[in-house]
C-alpha positions in Angstrom: -134.3 35.6 -70.8 -130.9 36.2 -69.3 -128.9 39.3 -70.1 -125.2 39.4 -70.8 -124.4 40.5 -67.3 -126.5 37.7 -65.9 -124.6 35.2 -68.0 -121.3 36.5 -66.8 -122.4 36.3 -63.1 -123.7 32.8 -63.6 -120.5 31.7 -65.2 -118.3 33.2 -62.4 -120.6 32.0 -59.5 -121.3 28.6 -61.0 -117.8 27.4 -60.3 -118.6 27.6 -56.6 -120.4 24.9 -54.6 -123.9 25.8 -53.4 -123.8 26.8 -49.7 -127.3 25.4 -49.2 -127.4 21.8 -48.2 -130.9 21.2 -49.6 -131.3 23.9 -52.3 -134.9 23.9 -53.6 -133.7 25.4 -57.0 -131.3 22.5 -57.7 -133.9 20.5 -59.5 -135.2 23.5 -61.6 -131.8 24.5 -62.7 -132.3 28.2 -61.7 -129.7 28.1 -58.9 -126.5 29.9 -60.0 -124.2 27.8 -57.7 -122.8 24.4 -58.7 -124.5 21.2 -57.4 -122.0 18.7 -58.9 -120.5 15.9 -56.8 -117.0 17.0 -55.5 -114.0 14.9 -56.9 -111.8 12.9 -54.6 -108.8 14.9 -53.3 -105.3 14.0 -54.8 -103.1 11.9 -52.6 -100.1 13.7 -51.0 -97.0 11.7 -49.8 -96.3 11.8 -46.1 -93.1 13.9 -45.5 -90.0 12.0 -44.3 -89.0 12.8 -40.7 -85.3 13.4 -39.8 -83.9 10.8 -37.5 -82.7 11.9 -34.0 -79.9 9.3 -33.9 -77.5 7.9 -36.4 -78.0 4.4 -34.8 -81.8 4.4 -35.2 -83.3 2.8 -38.3 -84.9 5.3 -40.7 -88.7 5.1 -41.0 -90.0 3.5 -44.2 -92.0 5.4 -46.7 -95.7 4.7 -46.4 -97.2 2.3 -49.0 -100.1 3.8 -50.8 -102.7 1.6 -52.5 -103.6 3.6 -55.5 -106.2 1.0 -56.9 -109.8 2.1 -56.2 -112.1 -0.3 -54.6 -115.0 -1.8 -56.5 -117.5 0.5 -54.9 -115.6 3.6 -56.1 -114.6 4.7 -52.6 -111.4 6.5 -51.8 -108.1 4.5 -52.0 -106.9 2.9 -48.8 -103.6 3.9 -47.2 -101.5 1.4 -45.2 -98.3 2.5 -43.3 -95.5 0.2 -42.2 -94.9 0.2 -38.5 -92.1 2.5 -37.3 -89.6 0.7 -35.1 -88.9 2.1 -31.6 -85.8 4.4 -31.4 -83.1 3.3 -29.0 -82.8 6.5 -26.9 -80.0 5.1 -24.8 -77.7 5.3 -27.8 -78.3 9.0 -28.1 -77.0 9.9 -24.7 -73.3 10.9 -24.7 -70.9 11.1 -21.8 -70.2 14.7 -20.6 -66.9 16.2 -21.8 -64.5 16.8 -18.9 -63.2 20.4 -19.1 -60.4 21.7 -16.9 -61.6 23.8 -14.0 -60.5 27.5 -13.9 -58.7 26.9 -10.6 -56.6 24.2 -12.1 -53.4 25.4 -13.9 -53.2 24.5 -17.6 -49.7 23.3 -18.6 -47.9 25.7 -21.1 -45.1 23.6 -22.6 -42.6 25.0 -25.0 -43.9 24.7 -28.5 -41.7 22.8 -30.9 -41.4 22.1 -34.6 -39.2 19.8 -36.6 -35.9 21.2 -37.7 -33.7 20.2 -40.7 -31.4 18.4 -38.3 -34.2 16.1 -37.1 -34.4 17.8 -33.6 -37.5 19.5 -32.4 -36.7 23.2 -32.5 -38.6 25.6 -30.2 -41.1 28.1 -31.5 -40.7 31.8 -30.5 -43.3 32.7 -27.8 -45.7 35.5 -28.7 -44.7 38.9 -27.3 -47.7 41.3 -27.6 -45.9 44.5 -26.7 -42.6 43.9 -28.6 -41.7 45.8 -31.8 -39.5 42.9 -33.0 -41.3 40.8 -35.6 -41.7 37.2 -34.9 -39.9 36.0 -38.1 -36.7 37.8 -37.0 -37.0 36.3 -33.5 -37.6 32.8 -34.8 -34.5 33.1 -37.0 -32.3 34.1 -34.0 -34.0 31.4 -31.8 -33.1 28.8 -34.4 -29.4 29.8 -34.3 -29.4 29.7 -30.5 -31.0 26.3 -30.5 -28.5 24.9 -33.0 -25.6 26.0 -30.8 -27.1 24.8 -27.5 -27.9 21.4 -29.2 -24.2 21.2 -30.3 -23.0 22.2 -26.8 -25.2 19.6 -25.1 -24.6 16.8 -27.6 -22.6 14.8 -25.0 -25.6 14.9 -22.6 -28.1 12.0 -22.9 -30.3 12.6 -25.9 -33.7 13.5 -24.3 -32.3 15.6 -21.5 -29.8 17.4 -23.9 -32.5 18.3 -26.4 -34.9 19.6 -23.7 -32.1 21.7 -22.1 -31.2 23.1 -25.6 -34.9 24.0 -26.1 -35.3 25.6 -22.7 -32.0 27.6 -22.8 -32.5 28.8 -26.4 -36.0 30.2 -25.4 -34.5 31.7 -22.2 -31.6 33.3 -24.1 -33.9 34.8 -26.7 -36.2 36.1 -24.0 -33.4 38.0 -22.3 -32.3 39.4 -25.6 -35.8 40.6 -26.4 -36.1 42.3 -23.0 -33.0 44.4 -23.8 -33.9 45.4 -27.4 -36.3 48.2 -27.9 -36.0 48.2 -31.7 -35.7 45.4 -34.3 -32.3 46.6 -35.5 -30.9 46.7 -31.9 -32.3 43.2 -31.4 -30.2 41.8 -34.2 -27.1 43.8 -33.2 -27.3 42.5 -29.6 -27.8 39.0 -30.8 -24.6 38.7 -32.9 -22.0 38.8 -30.0 -24.1 36.4 -28.0 -24.2 34.0 -30.9 -20.5 34.3 -31.5 -19.7 33.5 -27.9 -22.0 30.4 -28.1 -20.2 29.3 -31.2 -16.8 29.4 -29.4 -18.1 27.5 -26.4 -16.9 23.9 -26.1 -19.1 20.9 -25.8 -20.4 20.3 -22.3 -18.3 17.8 -20.3 -21.1 16.9 -17.8 -24.7 17.5 -16.9 -23.6 20.4 -14.7 -21.6 22.1 -17.5 -24.7 23.9 -18.7 -26.1 27.4 -18.7 -27.0 30.3 -21.0 -24.5 32.9 -22.1 -23.8 35.3 -19.3 -24.5 32.6 -16.6 -22.3 29.8 -17.8 -19.0 29.4 -16.0 -16.1 27.6 -17.6 -15.0 24.4 -15.8 -11.5 25.8 -15.2 -13.1 28.8 -13.4 -15.4 26.5 -11.4 -12.4 24.4 -10.3 -10.6 27.4 -8.8 -13.8 29.3 -7.9 -15.6 32.1 -9.8 -13.5 34.8 -11.2 -16.0 37.3 -9.9 -15.4 36.3 -6.3 -12.6 38.4 -4.8 -11.7 35.7 -2.3 -10.8 33.3 -5.2 -8.6 35.9 -7.0 -6.0 36.2 -4.3 -2.5 36.3 -5.8 -0.3 33.8 -4.1 2.9 35.3 -5.5 2.6 39.0 -5.8 5.4 40.7 -7.9 7.6 43.1 -6.0 6.8 46.8 -6.1 9.8 47.3 -8.5 8.0 45.3 -11.1 5.1 47.8 -11.1 7.3 50.8 -11.1 9.1 49.5 -14.2 5.9 49.9 -16.3 4.8 53.3 -15.0 3.6 55.7 -17.7 6.3 58.2 -18.6 5.7 61.9 -18.7 6.1 61.9 -22.5 3.3 59.2 -22.8 1.1 61.1 -20.3 1.4 64.2 -22.5 0.7 62.3 -25.7 -2.4 60.6 -24.2 -3.7 63.9 -22.8 -3.3 63.2 -19.1 -4.2 66.1 -16.8 -1.0 68.1 -16.5 -0.8 71.7 -15.1 -0.1 74.2 -17.8 -1.5 77.7 -17.0 -4.5 77.3 -14.7 -4.7 81.1 -14.2 -5.8 81.6 -17.8 -8.3 78.7 -17.7 -11.4 80.8 -17.3 -10.5 83.2 -20.1 -9.7 80.3 -22.5 -12.9 78.3 -21.7 -15.1 81.3 -22.3 -13.7 81.6 -25.8 -14.3 78.0 -26.7 -17.7 77.3 -28.4 -19.7 74.5 -26.7 -21.0 71.8 -29.0 -23.2 68.8 -28.2 -21.2 65.7 -27.5 -23.8 63.6 -29.3 -25.0 65.5 -32.4 -22.1 68.0 -32.6 -24.5 71.0 -32.8 -23.6 74.2 -31.0 -25.8 75.1 -28.0 -25.8 77.1 -24.8 -25.9 75.1 -21.6 -28.7 75.8 -19.1 -28.8 75.1 -15.4 -32.5 74.4 -15.6 -33.9 72.7 -18.7 -37.2 73.6 -20.4 -39.6 70.8 -21.5 -38.6 71.2 -25.1 -34.9 70.9 -24.2 -35.3 67.2 -23.4 -35.9 66.4 -27.1 -33.7 69.0 -28.7 -30.9 66.5 -29.6 -31.2 63.8 -32.3 -28.4 61.3 -32.1 -27.2 57.6 -32.4 -26.8 56.0 -28.9 -24.2 53.4 -30.2 -20.9 54.2 -31.8 -20.0 53.6 -35.4 -18.8 50.1 -36.1 -17.2 48.4 -39.2 -19.6 45.5 -40.0 -20.0 43.2 -43.1 -22.9 43.8 -45.4 -24.5 41.1 -47.6 -23.2 41.4 -51.2 -20.7 44.1 -50.3 -17.5 44.9 -48.4 -17.5 45.9 -44.8 -19.1 49.3 -44.1 -19.1 51.7 -41.3 -22.7 51.7 -39.8 -24.5 52.6 -36.7 -25.3 49.3 -35.0 -28.2 50.8 -33.0 -30.3 51.2 -36.2 -28.1 49.4 -38.7 -27.9 52.5 -40.9 -24.9 54.1 -42.7 -23.2 57.4 -41.6 -25.8 59.5 -43.5 -28.7 58.4 -41.4 -30.3 60.9 -39.0 -30.3 60.1 -35.3 -32.5 57.3 -34.1 -32.8 58.6 -30.5 -33.7 62.0 -28.9 -32.6 63.7 -25.7 -31.1 66.9 -24.3 -27.9 68.5 -25.6 -24.9 67.5 -23.5 -21.2 68.4 -23.6 -17.9 67.2 -22.4 -14.7 69.2 -22.0 -11.3 67.7 -22.4 -8.7 70.4 -22.0 -7.0 70.9 -18.6 -7.8 74.6 -18.6 -11.5 74.2 -19.3 -11.9 71.4 -16.8 -10.0 73.3 -14.1 -12.2 76.3 -14.7 -15.4 74.3 -13.9 -14.0 72.3 -11.0 -10.4 72.8 -9.9 -7.8 69.9 -9.9 -6.0 68.8 -6.8 -3.3 66.4 -5.7 -3.5 63.8 -2.9 -1.1 64.2 0.0 2.0 62.0 0.2 1.0 60.4 3.5 -2.3 59.3 5.0 -3.5 61.2 8.0 -4.9 58.0 9.6 -3.2 55.0 11.0 -4.5 52.8 8.1 -1.8 50.9 6.1 -1.0 52.7 2.9 -2.2 51.1 -0.4 0.7 50.5 -2.7 -1.2 49.5 -5.9 -4.9 49.9 -6.7 -7.1 49.5 -9.7 -9.4 52.5 -10.5 -12.5 52.9 -12.6 -15.0 55.8 -12.7 -18.5 56.2 -14.2 -19.5 59.6 -15.5 -22.8 61.3 -16.2 -23.7 64.5 -18.1 -24.5 67.6 -16.0 -25.1 71.2 -16.7 -21.3 71.7 -16.1 -20.2 69.0 -18.5 -19.4 65.4 -17.6 -18.8 64.7 -13.9 -17.9 61.6 -11.9 -20.9 59.9 -10.3 -19.3 56.7 -9.2 -15.8 55.6 -8.3 -14.6 52.0 -7.6 -11.1 51.2 -6.3 -9.9 47.6 -5.7 -6.6 46.2 -4.3 -4.3 43.6 -5.8 -6.3 40.9 -4.1 -9.5 42.1 -5.9 -11.1 43.3 -2.6 -13.0 46.5 -3.0 -11.4 49.4 -1.1 -13.8 52.2 -2.2 -17.1 51.9 -4.1 -19.1 55.1 -3.7 -21.7 57.2 -5.6 -20.6 60.8 -5.9 -22.8 64.0 -5.7 -22.2 66.1 -8.8 -21.5 69.8 -8.5 -24.0 70.8 -11.3 -27.5 69.5 -11.9 -27.8 66.2 -13.8 -28.9 66.5 -17.4 -28.5 62.8 -18.4 -27.3 59.9 -16.3 -25.8 58.3 -19.3 -27.2 55.0 -18.1 -26.3 53.0 -21.2 -22.6 53.5 -20.3 -22.5 54.4 -16.6 -25.3 52.2 -15.3 -26.3 55.1 -13.0 -30.1 55.7 -12.6 -30.3 57.4 -9.2 -27.9 59.4 -6.9 -30.2 59.7 -3.9 -27.8 57.4 -1.9 -24.7 59.4 -2.8 -22.8 60.4 0.4 -19.8 62.4 -0.8 -19.1 65.4 -3.0 -16.0 65.2 -5.1 -14.0 67.2 -2.5 -15.2 65.0 0.3 -14.4 61.9 -1.8 -10.7 63.0 -2.0 -10.5 63.0 1.8 -12.3 59.6 1.9 -9.6 58.2 -0.4 -6.8 59.4 1.9 -8.6 57.8 4.9 -8.5 54.5 3.1 -4.7 54.7 2.5 -4.7 56.0 -1.0 -2.1 58.7 -1.4 0.1 60.4 -3.9 2.5 57.4 -3.6 -0.1 54.8 -4.6 0.3 53.3 -8.0 -3.1 53.7 -9.8 -3.8 51.1 -12.5 -6.5 51.7 -15.1 -7.4 51.5 -18.8 -7.3 55.0 -20.5 -6.8 56.3 -17.0 -6.6 59.9 -18.2 -10.5 60.0 -18.4 -10.8 58.7 -14.8 -8.3 61.2 -13.4 -10.1 64.1 -15.3 -13.4 63.0 -13.7 -11.8 62.8 -10.3 -10.0 66.1 -10.8 -6.7 64.5 -9.7 -3.2 65.2 -10.9 -1.4 61.9 -10.4 1.9 60.7 -12.0 2.3 57.2 -10.6 0.0 55.4 -13.0 0.0 52.2 -15.1 -2.2 52.3 -18.2 -3.1 49.0 -19.9 -4.2 50.9 -23.0 -0.6 52.2 -23.4 1.0 48.8 -22.4 -1.1 47.1 -25.1 -1.1 49.5 -28.0 -3.5 49.1 -30.9 -2.3 49.2 -34.5 -3.9 52.1 -36.5 -6.1 51.3 -39.4 -4.8 51.0 -43.0 -3.6 54.4 -44.2 -2.5 55.5 -40.7 -5.9 56.7 -39.6 -6.7 60.3 -38.6 -3.7 62.4 -37.5 -3.6 63.2 -33.8 -5.8 60.3 -32.7 -4.4 57.6 -30.5 -6.1 54.2 -31.2 -6.7 52.0 -28.2 -8.2 48.6 -27.5 -11.3 48.5 -25.3 -11.0 47.1 -21.8 -13.6 44.5 -22.8 -11.4 43.1 -25.6 -8.2 43.2 -23.5 -9.8 41.1 -20.7 -11.3 38.7 -23.3 -8.1 38.2 -25.3 -5.5 38.2 -22.6 -7.2 37.1 -19.5 -10.1 35.1 -20.9 -12.6 36.9 -18.8 -15.9 38.3 -19.9 -16.8 41.8 -18.6 -19.4 44.4 -19.5 -22.0 41.8 -20.3 -25.0 43.9 -18.9 -26.0 45.1 -22.4 -28.1 48.3 -22.2 -28.0 48.5 -18.4 -24.5 49.9 -18.3 -21.1 49.1 -16.9 -20.0 48.1 -13.4 -17.1 50.1 -12.3 -16.1 47.6 -9.7 -16.0 44.9 -12.3 -13.9 47.1 -14.6 -11.5 48.0 -11.9 -10.8 44.3 -11.2 -10.3 43.7 -14.9 -7.5 46.4 -15.1 
């Protein structure tokens, strides 16, 4: 008789098939394993294969005959024949890629503008601080003006030129601007000049601002070429002498006039020295320490009266487009500039040229003068002088060795970056001027000539000053007392002569160009 544990084992083992093919206990019923006939396995559908080509026909699902045969055998399975795949249709032609050695064209990217013309897209500048939105806005303005100027040129050529010149103009502007605010400030005068430019008269009447020459100048030659500026009918010397600056005007405009040079040293020692940029008092040094090169915080551009959106015109710093309360946007060493005759004479003494030249060279009757100055440990000194004759030919154009160590070249205004090629000191320069025929009798012509004579340390009374001949009206209310308001040389040449000068932007002025303009 089976126990309870035996029944449990029999029940659990009886579900398994007997491993013995010819079990002797199968007939007696004492074998615990199962001897039942195994059931037929359930039919599983054949999985569908993914086709390798879109052109090949998909394989059909196999047809299964689920009806059992009469003898009880397993159902038969019949599968439809699979058609052959056209492997030729699966082969694609290789893609032709440009070789590394072959240059890939980089055309100007364009987009459709509101006027229907394809406007250029501002190129990417990885190292620029000016955002691309601001650049694209200026580029659109440039393109609109160039498209107007080149409207008379055949359509396709005119549009392509407008695109190319707009991109080139914006690229030159971006190279000059180190800050976004300066970028906008420098763009405005360029855009204003483009707006005033007439429509091109021919295919050759093209060019970006600063390179384009008016047809009238091309007809008679470039105004920058001295050989094309010869005066056919020079006025007599009496005409120049009639407009010489009077002694009263020289005193009013602070020309160098001897007063009491013997007391110069004592007076200059009593005067406190303040920085010419930030107006902070400081003590000049012959040799600067590392921290002295960043001791001054200032604005590199002068205050201008500019319109503001939604408000009246305001006085702002164009370098950073901030009002007068803004702190300086640039740093550098403290510098100073003395203006009184006594203080200047104490540093470097004044002199007068002789009345006659010691050489056999023909004396120069009238000459235009312009100087460039740099900041030194002894104040502002002359570092370049340019003198031209009435025919525009350069008589003297020399770099000058300063007497004191250079503190700041003042490159933004002087254009000076190096003095290693300077040949003359200031005293040697005076002798060089005499050897070229420039004497005390020569009429010197300049704009605000008192600053040039102070830099040259010359006392000269035969001068013609265009800033005095063309006075500027003071602002409403009379302006500040004691200040003489003057037009800039750039505006005088533009308004009266129709000539563009001082177009170098942040690279400084050219004294030879300024001397011709005076």
